[in-house]
N, C-alpha and C positions, 0 to 999 in steps of 0.2 A: 439618654433623655430621661427626666424624671417621670414618674407615674402621672398619667392624666388624672385631674381631679384634685391634686394637691397644689396649693399655691406655690409658685416659684417666683423669685425676684431676679430681674435682669437690670443692668444699669447702662449698657451700651446699645447703640443702634444696631450694631452687628449682631449682638446676641438676641435682640428683639426680632430682627429679620430672620435669624436662624430658626427661632422657635416657630414663627409664623410659617416659614417654609416647611418645616416638619409637619405642621398641621395640614397645610395645603396639599402636601404630597399624599396625605391620607384621605384627601377629598373632603376635608372638614371646612365649614364656614367659620368666619371670625368676626367678632364685634369688639369695638373699643369704647371704653368709658374714660374720657380725659377728665382728670380732677387736679386740684391743687392740694389734695390731702385734707387733714383735719376732718375725716370722714364722719358722716352722720347718716341717719336713716334715709334722708333724701338721696344721698349718693348710692346707698344700698338698693334703693328702688330702681336706680339706673342700671345697676348690675343685674338685678332680677329681670328687668326688661331685656337686657342684652342676652341673658341666658335663654330667654324665650325665643330670641331672634336667631341665635347662632349656636354652633356646636362648641365653640371655645371663646372665652372672654379675656381680654387684656384691659386692665385698668392702669392708666398712667397716674403717677403721683409726682407732680412737679410744680413747685411754687415759681411761677413764671415772672421773672423780674421786669420784663419789658412791658407788662400791662399795668405796672404800678407807677404813679406819678411821684415826683421828688418829695412831696409832703405826705405821701400815703403810707400805709402800714406794712410795707414789705418786711421790715426788720422784726416786727412783732407778730406777723401773721403766724398762726399756730402751726407748728411742725411736730408731728407725732407718728413717725414712720412705722414703728413697731406696732402701735395700736391700730394704725390703718391696715397693716398687713394682716393682723388678727381678724379684723372685721371682714376684709375681703375674703380671707380663707373660709370663715364661717358662712359667708354668702354664696360660696361655690365658685368664686372667680378663679381662673386658671393661672393667670400670670400678672404680676405687678411690674410695670416698667417705671423705675425710679432713677432717672438720670441725674447727674450733677449738672450745674449750670454750664460748666466747661464742655460737656458732651453736647448740649443743645446749642450753645453759642460759642464755638471755638474761636481762638484768636483769628482776627481778620474778618469775622462775620459781618456782612455789609448789606444784607437784603431785608427789606421791610415790605410787607404786603398791606395795602390800604384798600378798603372797600368803601367806595364813595356812596353818598346818598343815605342808605339805611343806617350807616354808622354815625352820621353827623349830628342829629338832634339828641336831646335828653342826655344820656350818659356820655355820648361823644362830645357834647358841648361842655359838660361839667368836668370831664376827665380827658382832656386833650391827649391823644396818642394811645389811650387805653385800648381801643379796638384795633389799632394797628398791631399792638402787642398780641392781642388775642388771635387775630387773623394769621399772624406770622407763626405763632406756636402751634395753632391747630393745623395749619397747612403742613408744617413739619411733622407733626404726630401722624397725620393721615398718610403722608408719604413714607414715613418710617415704618408704620405698622401695616399699611395697605389693607385695612379692614373692609369687610363687606358692609358693615353698619357702624356708625358712630353715634353714640347716645348721649344726649345732653338734657339738662333740666329746663323746664319752662320758667322757673323762677327768674332766670336771667333771660327774659324774652327777647330783648333787643340783641343780646349776644347770639341767641339762637337764630334770629333773623339775619344777622351778619354772616354767620357760618353757612346758613342755607344759600345766601346770595353768593358767597365765596365758592361753595361747592359747585353751584350751577355755572358760574362764570369761568371757572378753571377746569371744568369737566372732571372733577375729582370723582372717582368711581364709588366712593362710599355713599350709602344711603344715610342721610341725616335724620335722626329720629328724636323727637321731643317727648319728654315724659312729664306729666302734670306735677305741679308743685306739691310737695309733702308738707303738711302743716301740723302744728301742735293742736291739741283739742280746742284751744281758745282762738285759733285762726292764725297765729304767728307762723310765717313761713320758716322752715328749717334753714339755717345758715351757719356756716362755721363762725361767722362774726357774732352770732348770738352769745357766744361765750364771753364777749366783752361787756355785756349788759349787767348793770348792778341789779339787785333784787327789785329796787323801786322802779328802775327803767323797764325791767322785764314785765312788771305788772301793767305798765302803760303801753307797751309795744303792740298788743293786739288791736289797738285803735287804728293802726295803719290798714289792716285788712278790712275793718268795718268801714273806713272811709272809702276804700275802693268799691265795696259793695253798695254804699250809698250812691256813688256816682253811677254805677251800673243800673240801679233801680231808676234813677232820674232819667237816664238816657232812654230806657225802655218806655218811660212815660212821655217821651218827646221833648224833654227839657234840653236847653242848650248846654253843650259840653263845657264851654268856658266858664259859665256861671257855676255849674256843678263842681268843677275842679277848684275854683276860687273858694267856694264854701267849704269843701273838703280840707283844703290847706288851712283855713282858719280854724276848723274843728281840731286838726292835729296840733296846731300851736296851742290851742286852749287846753288840750289834753295833757300837755307837758313836753311835746317835742321841741327841741331847740331851734330847728329850722326845717324848711321844706325846700329842697332843691327844685323839685318839679312834681306836679301831678297833672297828667295830661292824657288825652284820648288820641290814640294813633291807629292808623291802618295796621292790621295784624301782620301784613307781609312787607309793606314798603316803609313803614314808620312815618308816612305822611300824616299831617295833622287832620283830625276828624272833627268837624263842627256839628254835624247831625249824623245819626247812626243810619247807614244805608248798606253796609257790608261788614263782615267780621272785623272787630276792632279789639284792641287791648287798652286797658286803663293801666298806666304805669306810673309809679311814684318812687322817688328817692328822698329820704329824710335823714335828719340827724337826731338821735335820741341820746342825751348825755354826750359822750365822746364817740358814739358808734353810729356809723352810717348804715341805714337799712334800706333795701330796695324790695319792691314787691310789684306784682301785676296780676290782673285777672282778665279773662276774656269776656266779651259781650257780643251777642248776636242781635241783628236787627229784628 
């Protein structure tokens, strides 16, 4: 076995399980950070949280084809495994699981996991099948690595809600941990897709976070969610966004629509800026 503390890379489920068993036999706890690579400081914040939670940390790097629609950016999604490995090593991650598509979805693969309710509005409506792909691959990763903790970013809040529901419903033993969104100084949420933004679009992009903040302030003043979201969408279009898929206030756990603030909620948005789709969300308390 390699020395603990140096990043190693495994590509098969058998090798992943062998390493986790080696740690388990020493009485060590394990955390997993599932990613699609193209790592940035937001991902590294997940690794740091995982290191606080557990003795050993596995990060998966796998661009999951089943969560991309036919017209989405699977082919051009950034892939930079060597750079990702270097960042994980510097962050103190112990193991990178980087399987090929054939390892995750071998010939004859025929199972899809679908989480009803929480997955259906917002991203679920605009990207049919997306959350089925997410739920399936996350279930596989948690069964393959069997971690004590699985760490995800809050930037994909609906995804986090889907995974929490999935883990509850299927009695998966991993504790699902959310980590607050990491942002640039001007408020833009870190995302692998930010690399697609032109300099001009990058200067416009922080308006998305400001729009969410404006909705939050209005909710705290007792204003109606629908009116606030309509105004925020208009402001984004005026700022230079090409389109607004949605901006909405939803229950933080169930993703049910919120008209007046009475319990913890999330304000979620998806927009197009140039050719890049940006999503973001913030929490708001009554």
